[in-house]
DSSP file (Angstrom, degrees, kcal/mol; ACC not computed):
  #  RESIDUE AA STRUCTURE BP1 BP2  ACC     N-H-->O    O-->H-N    N-H-->O    O-->H-N    TCO  KAPPA ALPHA  PHI   PSI    X-CA   Y-CA   Z-CA
    1    1 A X     >        0   0    0      0, 0.0     4,-2.2     0, 0.0     5,-0.2   0.000 360.0 360.0 360.0 -40.6   -1.4    1.0  -37.5
    2    2 A X  H  >  +     0   0    0      1,-0.2     4,-2.7     2,-0.2     5,-0.2   0.869 360.0  52.3 -66.0 -35.4   -4.3    3.3  -38.2
    3    3 A X  H  > S+     0   0    0      2,-0.2     4,-2.4     1,-0.2    -1,-0.2   0.872 108.8  50.0 -69.8 -35.0   -6.3    1.8  -35.2
    4    4 A X  H  > S+     0   0    0      2,-0.2     4,-2.5     1,-0.2    -2,-0.2   0.929 113.1  46.7 -65.5 -44.3   -3.4    2.4  -32.9
    5    5 A X  H  X S+     0   0    0     -4,-2.2     4,-2.3     2,-0.2    -2,-0.2   0.919 113.5  48.1 -63.1 -44.1   -3.1    6.0  -34.1
    6    6 A X  H  X S+     0   0    0     -4,-2.7     4,-2.3     1,-0.2    -1,-0.2   0.900 111.9  50.2 -63.7 -40.7   -6.9    6.6  -33.8
    7    7 A X  H  X S+     0   0    0     -4,-2.4     4,-2.3     2,-0.2    -2,-0.2   0.900 109.7  50.7 -63.4 -41.4   -6.8    5.0  -30.3
    8    8 A X  H  X S+     0   0    0     -4,-2.5     4,-2.4     2,-0.2    -2,-0.2   0.903 110.0  50.0 -64.2 -40.6   -3.9    7.3  -29.3
    9    9 A X  H  X S+     0   0    0     -4,-2.3     4,-2.6     2,-0.2    -2,-0.2   0.913 110.0  50.8 -63.9 -42.3   -5.8   10.4  -30.5
   10   10 A X  H  X S+     0   0    0     -4,-2.3     4,-2.3     2,-0.2    -2,-0.2   0.921 110.6  48.8 -61.7 -43.9   -8.9    9.3  -28.6
   11   11 A X  H  X S+     0   0    0     -4,-2.3     4,-2.4     2,-0.2    -2,-0.2   0.921 111.8  48.9 -61.9 -44.7   -6.9    8.9  -25.4
   12   12 A X  H  X S+     0   0    0     -4,-2.4     4,-2.7     1,-0.2    -2,-0.2   0.905 111.7  49.8 -62.2 -41.8   -5.3   12.3  -25.9
   13   13 A X  H  X S+     0   0    0     -4,-2.6     4,-2.4     2,-0.2    -1,-0.2   0.888 110.4  49.9 -65.2 -39.3   -8.7   14.0  -26.5
   14   14 A X  H  X S+     0   0    0     -4,-2.3     4,-2.3     2,-0.2    -2,-0.2   0.933 113.4  45.6 -64.1 -45.8  -10.2   12.4  -23.4
   15   15 A X  H  X S+     0   0    0     -4,-2.4     4,-2.5     2,-0.2    -2,-0.2   0.924 113.9  48.8 -63.9 -44.4   -7.3   13.5  -21.2
   16   16 A X  H  X S+     0   0    0     -4,-2.7     4,-2.7     1,-0.2    -1,-0.2   0.888 111.4  50.8 -63.0 -38.7   -7.4   17.0  -22.8
   17   17 A X  H  X S+     0   0    0     -4,-2.4     4,-2.8     2,-0.2    -1,-0.2   0.908 110.3  48.9 -64.6 -42.4  -11.2   17.2  -22.2
   18   18 A X  H  X S+     0   0    0     -4,-2.3     4,-2.4     2,-0.2    -2,-0.2   0.926 114.0  45.6 -63.1 -45.3  -10.8   16.1  -18.5
   19   19 A X  H  X S+     0   0    0     -4,-2.5     4,-2.4     2,-0.2     5,-0.2   0.924 114.3  48.5 -64.9 -44.3   -8.1   18.8  -18.0
   20   20 A X  H  X S+     0   0    0     -4,-2.7     4,-2.3     1,-0.2    -2,-0.2   0.923 112.9  47.3 -62.2 -45.2  -10.1   21.4  -19.7
   21   21 A X  H  X S+     0   0    0     -4,-2.8     4,-2.9     2,-0.2    -1,-0.2   0.902 111.0  52.7 -62.2 -41.1  -13.2   20.6  -17.8
   22   22 A X  H  X S+     0   0    0     -4,-2.4     4,-2.4     2,-0.2    58,-0.3   0.916 111.2  45.2 -62.8 -44.3  -11.3   20.6  -14.5
   23   23 A X  H  X S+     0   0    0     -4,-2.4     4,-2.3     2,-0.2    -1,-0.2   0.894 113.7  50.2 -67.1 -38.6   -9.8   24.1  -15.1
   24   24 A X  H  X S+     0   0    0     -4,-2.3     4,-2.8    -5,-0.2    -2,-0.2   0.933 111.5  48.3 -63.6 -44.9  -13.2   25.4  -16.2
   25   25 A X  H  X S+     0   0    0     -4,-2.9     4,-2.8     2,-0.2     5,-0.3   0.926 111.5  49.7 -62.2 -45.1  -14.9   24.0  -13.1
   26   26 A X  H  X S+     0   0    0     -4,-2.4     4,-2.4     1,-0.2    -1,-0.2   0.915 112.4  48.8 -59.2 -42.8  -12.2   25.5  -10.8
   27   27 A X  H  X S+     0   0    0     -4,-2.3     4,-2.5     2,-0.2    -2,-0.2   0.939 113.3  45.6 -62.3 -47.6  -12.6   28.8  -12.6
   28   28 A X  H  X S+     0   0    0     -4,-2.8     4,-2.2     2,-0.2    -2,-0.2   0.886 113.5  49.2 -67.9 -38.1  -16.4   28.8  -12.2
   29   29 A X  H  X S+     0   0    0     -4,-2.8     4,-2.7     2,-0.2    -1,-0.2   0.930 112.9  48.3 -64.0 -44.4  -16.3   27.7   -8.6
   30   30 A X  H  X S+     0   0    0     -4,-2.4     4,-2.2    -5,-0.3    -2,-0.2   0.901 110.6  50.5 -63.6 -41.3  -13.8   30.4   -7.8
   31   31 A X  H  X S+     0   0    0     -4,-2.5     4,-0.8     2,-0.2    -1,-0.2   0.910 112.9  46.6 -63.8 -41.4  -15.8   33.1   -9.6
   32   32 A X  H >X S+     0   0    0     -4,-2.2     3,-0.8     1,-0.2     4,-0.8   0.916 110.5  53.2 -63.9 -42.8  -18.9   32.0   -7.6
   33   33 A X  H >< S+     0   0    0     -4,-2.7     3,-0.9     1,-0.3    -2,-0.2   0.884 102.2  58.4 -60.5 -40.0  -17.0   31.9   -4.4
   34   34 A X  H 3< S+     0   0    0     -4,-2.2    -1,-0.3     1,-0.2    -2,-0.2   0.784 106.0  50.2 -61.4 -27.0  -15.8   35.5   -4.9
   35   35 A X  H << S+     0   0    0     -3,-0.8    -1,-0.2    -4,-0.8     2,-0.2   0.662  87.1 103.2 -85.7 -17.6  -19.4   36.7   -5.1
   36   36 A X    <<  -     0   0    0     -3,-0.9     2,-0.3    -4,-0.8    63,-0.0  -0.471  50.5-173.0 -74.9 133.5  -20.5   35.0   -1.8
   37   37 A X    >   -     0   0    0     -2,-0.2     3,-2.0    61,-0.0    59,-0.2  -0.863  37.1 -87.0-120.8 156.2  -20.9   37.2    1.2
   38   38 A X  T 3  S+     0   0    0     -2,-0.3    59,-0.2     1,-0.2     3,-0.1  -0.430 116.8  37.5 -57.7 132.4  -21.6   36.5    4.8
   39   39 A X  T 3  S+     0   0    0     57,-1.9    -1,-0.2     1,-0.4    58,-0.1   0.193  82.9 130.7 105.0 -15.7  -25.4   36.4    5.2
   40   40 A X    <   -     0   0    0     -3,-2.0    56,-3.3    55,-0.1    -1,-0.4  -0.298  56.9-117.3 -64.8 157.7  -26.1   34.7    1.8
   41   41 A X  B >>  -A   95   0A   0     54,-0.2     4,-1.9    -3,-0.1     3,-0.6  -0.569  21.8-107.1 -95.8 161.4  -28.4   31.6    1.9
   42   42 A X  H 3> S+     0   0    0     52,-1.6     4,-2.4     1,-0.3     5,-0.2   0.892 119.1  53.4 -54.1 -44.6  -27.6   28.1    1.0
   43   43 A X  H 3> S+     0   0    0      1,-0.2     4,-2.0     2,-0.2    -1,-0.3   0.839 106.9  52.6 -64.7 -30.7  -29.6   28.2   -2.3
   44   44 A X  H <> S+     0   0    0     -3,-0.6     4,-2.0     2,-0.2    -1,-0.2   0.892 108.6  50.6 -67.8 -39.2  -27.7   31.3   -3.3
   45   45 A X  H  X S+     0   0    0     -4,-1.9     4,-3.2     2,-0.2     5,-0.5   0.933 111.2  47.8 -63.1 -45.7  -24.4   29.5   -2.7
   46   46 A X  H  X S+     0   0    0     -4,-2.4     4,-2.0     1,-0.2    -1,-0.2   0.877 110.0  53.1 -65.1 -36.8  -25.5   26.6   -4.8
   47   47 A X  H  < S+     0   0    0     -4,-2.0    -1,-0.2    -5,-0.2    -2,-0.2   0.904 118.2  36.3 -61.9 -40.3  -26.7   28.9   -7.6
   48   48 A X  H  < S+     0   0    0     -4,-2.0    -2,-0.2    -5,-0.1   -16,-0.2   0.858 133.9  21.5 -82.4 -36.4  -23.3   30.6   -7.7
   49   49 A X  H  < S-     0   0    0     -4,-3.2    -3,-0.2     1,-0.3    -2,-0.2   0.590  98.2-130.9-111.7 -13.7  -21.0   27.7   -7.1
   50   50 A X     <  -     0   0    0     -4,-2.0    -1,-0.3    -5,-0.5     2,-0.2  -0.366  55.6 -22.3  88.4-174.6  -23.0   24.6   -8.0
   51   51 A X  S    S-     0   0    0     -2,-0.1     2,-0.0     1,-0.1    24,-0.0  -0.496  74.4-116.9 -71.4 135.0  -23.5   21.4   -6.0
   52   52 A X        -     0   0    0     -2,-0.2    25,-0.2     1,-0.1     3,-0.1  -0.333   7.6-131.9 -71.8 155.5  -20.7   20.9   -3.4
   53   53 A X  S    S+     0   0    0     23,-1.7     2,-0.3     1,-0.2    24,-0.2   0.883  89.8   7.5 -68.3 -39.6  -18.4   17.9   -3.6
   54   54 A X  E     -B   76   0B   0     22,-1.8    22,-2.9     2,-0.0     2,-0.4  -0.980  61.2-151.0-144.4 152.4  -19.0   17.1    0.1
   55   55 A X  E     -B   75   0B   0     -2,-0.3     2,-0.3    20,-0.2    20,-0.2  -0.997  18.8-174.7-125.2 129.7  -21.2   18.3    2.9
   56   56 A X  E     -B   74   0B   0     18,-2.2    18,-2.9    -2,-0.4     2,-0.3  -0.892   9.3-149.9-123.8 154.6  -20.0   18.1    6.6
   57   57 A X  E >   -B   73   0B   0     -2,-0.3     3,-2.7    16,-0.2    16,-0.2  -0.839  40.5 -75.0-120.8 158.1  -21.7   18.8    9.9
   58   58 A X  T 3  S+     0   0    0     14,-2.2     3,-0.1    -2,-0.3    -1,-0.1  -0.247 121.4  31.8 -51.1 132.4  -20.4   20.1   13.2
   59   59 A X  T 3  S+     0   0    0      1,-0.4    -1,-0.3     4,-0.1     2,-0.1   0.086  87.8 124.3 101.3 -21.6  -18.6   17.2   14.9
   60   60 A X  S X  S-     0   0    0     -3,-2.7     3,-1.5     1,-0.1    -1,-0.4  -0.429  70.4-123.3 -68.4 147.6  -17.3   15.6   11.7
   61   61 A X  T 3  S+     0   0    0      1,-0.3    -1,-0.1    -3,-0.1    -2,-0.0   0.855 111.9  50.1 -59.0 -36.9  -13.6   15.1   11.5
   62   62 A X  T 3  S+     0   0    0     -5,-0.1     2,-0.6     2,-0.0    -1,-0.3   0.383  78.6 121.2 -86.0   3.6  -13.4   17.2    8.3
   63   63 A X    <   -     0   0    0     -3,-1.5     3,-0.4    -6,-0.2    -4,-0.1  -0.588  38.2-178.4 -73.5 114.4  -15.4   20.1    9.7
   64   64 A X        +     0   0    0     -2,-0.6     3,-0.4     1,-0.2    -1,-0.2   0.795  68.1  58.8 -86.4 -31.1  -13.1   23.1    9.4
   65   65 A X    >   +     0   0    0      1,-0.2     3,-1.8     2,-0.1     6,-0.3  -0.057  58.8 126.3 -98.6  35.8  -15.1   25.9   11.0
   66   66 A X  T 3  S+     0   0    0     -3,-0.4    -1,-0.2     1,-0.3     4,-0.1   0.746  74.5  55.1 -64.6 -22.1  -15.7   24.5   14.4
   67   67 A X  T 3  S+     0   0    0     -3,-0.4     2,-0.6     2,-0.1    -1,-0.3   0.454  85.5  97.3 -90.1   0.6  -14.3   27.7   16.0
   68   68 A X  S X  S-     0   0    0     -3,-1.8     3,-1.9     3,-0.1     2,-0.1  -0.810  84.4-118.9 -90.4 119.3  -16.8   29.9   14.1
   69   69 A X  T 3  S+     0   0    0     -2,-0.6     3,-0.1     1,-0.3    -2,-0.1  -0.358  94.6  10.5 -60.7 126.2  -19.7   30.7   16.4
   70   70 A X  T 3  S+     0   0    0      1,-0.3     2,-0.5    -4,-0.1    22,-0.3   0.283  87.2 136.5  91.8 -10.2  -22.9   29.3   14.9
   71   71 A X    <   +     0   0    0     -3,-1.9    -1,-0.3    -6,-0.3    20,-0.3  -0.595  11.2 152.8 -76.6 122.5  -21.4   27.3   12.1
   72   72 A X        +     0   0    0     18,-3.2   -14,-2.2    -2,-0.5     2,-0.3   0.532  60.0  33.3-124.1 -15.0  -23.1   23.9   11.9
   73   73 A X  E     -BC  57  90B   0     17,-1.6    17,-3.4   -16,-0.2     2,-0.4  -0.998  60.2-163.0-146.5 145.7  -22.7   22.8    8.3
   74   74 A X  E     -BC  56  89B   0    -18,-2.9   -18,-2.2    -2,-0.3     2,-0.5  -0.981  11.6-148.9-131.2 142.8  -20.1   23.2    5.6
   75   75 A X  E     -BC  55  88B   0     13,-2.8    13,-2.2    -2,-0.4     2,-0.5  -0.937  18.5-158.3-102.0 130.7  -20.0   22.8    1.8
   76   76 A X  E     -BC  54  87B   0    -22,-2.9   -22,-1.8    -2,-0.5   -23,-1.7  -0.952   8.5-170.9-112.2 128.2  -16.7   21.7    0.5
   77   77 A X  E     - C   0  86B   0      9,-2.8     9,-2.8    -2,-0.5     2,-0.4  -0.977  13.7-164.6-116.0 115.9  -15.8   22.3   -3.2
   78   78 A X  E     - C   0  85B   0     -2,-0.5     7,-0.2     7,-0.2     2,-0.1  -0.840  18.3-121.9-109.3 138.5  -12.6   20.5   -4.2
   79   79 A X        -     0   0    0      5,-2.3   -56,-0.1    -2,-0.4   -57,-0.1  -0.426  14.5-141.3 -70.3 149.3  -10.4   21.2   -7.2
   80   80 A X  S    S+     0   0    0    -58,-0.3    -1,-0.1    -2,-0.1   -57,-0.1   0.876  91.4   9.6 -80.6 -39.3   -9.9   18.2   -9.5
   81   81 A X  S    S+     0   0    0    -59,-0.1     2,-0.2   -62,-0.1    -2,-0.1   0.828 118.8  60.6-109.5 -51.4   -6.2   18.8  -10.4
   82   82 A X  S    S-     0   0    0      1,-0.1     2,-2.1    -4,-0.0    -3,-0.2  -0.486  90.3-109.3 -82.1 151.4   -4.8   21.5   -8.2
   83   83 A X  S    S+     0   0    0     -2,-0.2    21,-2.9    -5,-0.1     2,-0.3  -0.473  72.4 130.5 -81.1  73.4   -4.7   21.1   -4.4
   84   84 A X  E     - D   0 103B   0     -2,-2.1    -5,-2.3    19,-0.2     2,-0.3  -0.912  33.8-174.8-125.4 151.2   -7.4   23.7   -3.7
   85   85 A X  E     -CD  78 102B   0     17,-2.4    17,-3.0    -2,-0.3     2,-0.5  -0.986  11.1-157.8-146.4 138.1  -10.5   23.7   -1.6
   86   86 A X  E     -CD  77 101B   0     -9,-2.8    -9,-2.8    -2,-0.3     2,-0.4  -0.965  16.5-168.2-113.0 129.9  -13.3   26.3   -1.2
   87   87 A X  E     -CD  76 100B   0     13,-3.4    13,-2.6    -2,-0.5     2,-0.4  -0.970   9.9-173.7-125.0 132.8  -15.3   26.0    2.0
   88   88 A X  E     -CD  75  99B   0    -13,-2.2   -13,-2.8    -2,-0.4     2,-0.3  -0.992  12.1-156.7-125.9 124.0  -18.6   27.7    2.9
   89   89 A X  E     -CD  74  98B   0      9,-2.9     8,-2.7    -2,-0.4     9,-1.4  -0.795   7.7-163.9-104.2 143.7  -20.0   27.4    6.4
   90   90 A X  E     -CD  73  96B   0    -17,-3.4   -18,-3.2    -2,-0.3   -17,-1.6  -0.876  12.0-134.8-124.4 153.8  -23.7   27.8    7.4
   91   91 A X    >   -     0   0    0      4,-1.9     3,-1.9    -2,-0.3   -20,-0.1  -0.276  49.5 -80.4 -91.0-173.5  -25.6   28.4   10.6
   92   92 A X  T 3  S+     0   0    0    -22,-0.3   -21,-0.1     1,-0.3    -1,-0.0   0.721 131.0  55.3 -64.6 -20.9  -28.8   26.5   11.6
   93   93 A X  T 3  S-     0   0    0      2,-0.1    -1,-0.3   -52,-0.0     3,-0.1   0.412 119.7-107.4 -90.6   1.3  -30.9   28.8    9.4
   94   94 A X  S <  S+     0   0    0     -3,-1.9   -52,-1.6     1,-0.3     2,-0.4   0.770  73.0 142.1  78.3  25.8  -28.8   28.0    6.3
   95   95 A X  B     -A   41   0A   0    -54,-0.2    -4,-1.9   -53,-0.1    -1,-0.3  -0.836  58.7-107.2-102.8 138.1  -27.1   31.4    6.3
   96   96 A X  E     +D   90   0B   0    -56,-3.3   -57,-1.9    -2,-0.4    -6,-0.3  -0.446  46.1 159.1 -65.0 126.4  -23.4   31.8    5.4
   97   97 A X  E     +     0   0B   0     -8,-2.7     2,-0.3     1,-0.3    -7,-0.2   0.388  65.2  29.1-122.1  -5.5  -21.3   32.5    8.5
   98   98 A X  E     +D   89   0B   0     -9,-1.4    -9,-2.9   -61,-0.1     2,-0.3  -0.986  54.5 177.0-158.2 141.0  -17.9   31.4    7.1
   99   99 A X  E     +D   88   0B   0     -2,-0.3     2,-0.3   -11,-0.2   -11,-0.2  -0.981   9.5 169.9-147.9 139.4  -16.1   31.2    3.8
  100  100 A X  E     -D   87   0B   0    -13,-2.6   -13,-3.4    -2,-0.3     2,-0.5  -0.994  19.8-159.4-152.7 142.3  -12.5   30.1    3.1
  101  101 A X  E     -D   86   0B   0     -2,-0.3     2,-0.4   -15,-0.2   -15,-0.2  -0.987  19.1-172.3-123.4 119.1  -10.4   29.3    0.1
  102  102 A X  E     -D   85   0B   0    -17,-3.0   -17,-2.4    -2,-0.5     2,-0.6  -0.934  17.8-163.4-117.3 134.9   -7.3   27.2    0.7
  103  103 A X  E      D   84   0B   0     -2,-0.4   -19,-0.2   -19,-0.2    -2,-0.0  -0.965 360.0 360.0-110.5 112.7   -4.5   26.3   -1.6
  104  104 A X              0   0    0    -21,-2.9   -20,-0.1    -2,-0.6    -1,-0.1   0.456 360.0 360.0 -88.3 360.0   -2.7   23.4    0.0
């Protein structure tokens, strides 16, 4: 009986940790995103938002900023629990030319 109870507590703690980490990550990505301005460099974006979940290039199916002149690469930051995505687009020089936050 004690092992079942201990196992249940461990499972609850793991789930709570995952949820807590997910909300913290979403908060920190959003705070970094709020600071990013057009003209920032890629390394500044990574410093503020961390490593992106995905990177897409012009011509990729998931590339959102194809109508933004000069945009050739995007960083996608996806929320773990909530249906949110933060997108930052760069030109050939690695300068931010596009930023978007979508709640789907």
